[in-house]
Residue, then its C-alpha position, 0 to 999 in steps of 0.5 A: x475782670x469777667x462777665x460774671x462778676x460783672x452782672x453780679x456787680x450790675x444786680x448788687x447796684x441795682x439791688x441798691x437802688x431799688x432799696x433807695x427811697x428817692x430812686x423809687x420816686x423817680x421811677x413814680x414819676x414816668x407814669x405820673x407823667x405819661x398818664x397826666x399827659x395823655x389824660x390831658x389829650x383825652x380832654x377837650x382841649x385848645x389854645x383858646x375857647x371859641x363860642x358860635x352863635x348862630x342866629x338862624x339854625x336852619x341856614x346850610x351855609x352857616x351851619x356847614x361853615x360851623x360844623x367844618x369848624x368843629x371837626x376839622x380843627x384840634x386847636x380850638x375849642x369851639x362851643x355853640x351858644x344859645x343867645x348873642x348876649x349869653x355869649x357876650x357875658x361868658x367872654x366879658x367873664x372870662x369863660x370863652x376867648x371869643x363869640x363868632x357871630x354869624x349873619x342870617x343869611x351867610x350866602x346872602x352876606x357872603x355875596x355882599x362881600x364880594x360885590x364890594x370887594x375884599x376889605x370894603x364891604x361889611x364883614x360877614x362874622x362878628x368877633x367879640x374878644x376882650x383883646x386882640x394878641x397872637x392867639x386872637x390872630x391865629x384864630x381869625x385866620x382859622x376863621x377865613x380859611x373856612x369862609x374861603x371857598x363860599x366866599x371864592x365862590x360868590x366872588x367867581x360868580x359875581x365877577x362871570x356876570x358883572x364883569x364879563x357879561x355872562x348874566x344869562x349863564x345858569x347857577x348849575x353851570x357856572x357851578x360845574x365850572x367852578x367845581x372842574x377847577x377845584x384841587x382835590x386833596x392837600x397841597x402840601x406834602x409834610x415829611x421828615x427830612x428822613x422822609x418819613x410822612x409827618x401823620x397829623x397826631x395830637x398836639x398835647x402829646x408831644x411834649x411828652x417825648x422831652x419830658x422824658x429826656x428831662x427826666x433822664x437827665x434827672x437820673x444822671x443828676x440823681x446818680x452823681x448825687x448818689x456816688x457823692x454821698x458815699x464818697x463822703x461817708x468813706x464806702x470808696x476809700x480803699x479803692x484807688x483814684x483810677x478805680x473810684x473813676x469807673x465805680x462812678x461811671x458803674x453806679x450812674x450807668x446803671x441808674x442810666x440804664x435802668x431809666x432808659x428802659x424805663x423811659x422807651x417803654x413809657x414812650x411805647x405807652x404814650x403813642x409817641x413812640x417810632x421804631x425800635x431800630x431807631x428808638x434804642x439806638x437814639x436812648x442808649x446813646x442819649x445815655x451815654x451822653x447823659x451819661x458823660x455829661x453829669x460825670x463832668x458836672x460831679x467833677x467840676x462841683x466836687x460837692x453835693x451842695x453845689x451840684x444841687x444847687x445846678x441841676x434846677x437852673x440846668x432844668x431849666x434852661x433845657x426845658x427852655x433851650x431844647x424842643x420839649x415844646x417848641x423847637x425855640x430859635x435859641x442861642x446855638x452855643x447854649x442848645x448845642x450844650x446841652x444834651x436833650x437838644x441833640x436826642x430831641x432832634x435826632x429822632x428824625x435827623x440822623x445829622x444830630x445822631x452823629x453829633x450828639x455821638x461826638x458830643x458824648x465823646x467830647x464830653x467823656x475826654x473831658x470827664x478823663x483830663x478833668x479826672x486825671x487833673x485831680x487825682x495828681x493833685x490829690x496824689x501825696x509829695 
């Protein structure tokens, strides 16, 4: 078959697809998905809403700590409240997750805690919350991290003057000695397995790639449904069995080809695109993997209602087992059977790219074997 004939068939299949309302609806899901995720990322967001109450707005250290919390964290949403009573009512009324009440003199409170020792003296910040769970534990860890620099300095001065007997040392000398031992910059450097630096981005944008991967799988299922419907209508009745199989791959392949282009464009617009050198091979191989995966399910299910019943269960399983929102530790055997798992893992790890290639080849061989067995049983004796 010549290139010109292949191009003509490609255009005809595309023309037919764009006259299918369900396919147009699938395409419309992508801009809505990208716009929704970006809109959500642009809003004030966080895993918890924390109210901060400062009894003395003139307390420089308390203001400095509160400002550090607000400026340096994009995981929690902070808000300054005018009174303790207002904050408590907000927590009781489920308008906030916790209230952090600062002392009137933060430096004095930290000095008292330093003299008593960690966990022995009175607390510096009063935390008001409805319940204690993992989120609240996480928020308190952030609070402790923000309090630690000032607290460690108070412990340092108390140790030098009381334990070392250097009460005559001035505050300026202590501060100079303390600052000389501070570590500049971060103690950790985050990189991916391929050596690329991990940039700190908005955590709300990170699931966009996983959601688009599930969308492409849905496109593959749609292509399988379209072919089964056409086969039941007798559109391919005059074609021999081997040509029907190739035609089915062609119909699904054209749809997935269009879907891959749309997915790559959405990744670029959505702000989670890496490089063309990485995205194009990964996207094309993922489309081939989805094509083989959906073709195998089509051959197994045979009927559109059976395949339609499997689609929601498979998509939910992919959403849970694949690293769409969280890279949860699930049953590895099940994860290795899902195409999005390989794709999402292969973005910064070529090991999974090779794994996706091997998995695609295994699926293709299974499709060919199942098609041959089906054709042999369907031949008249």
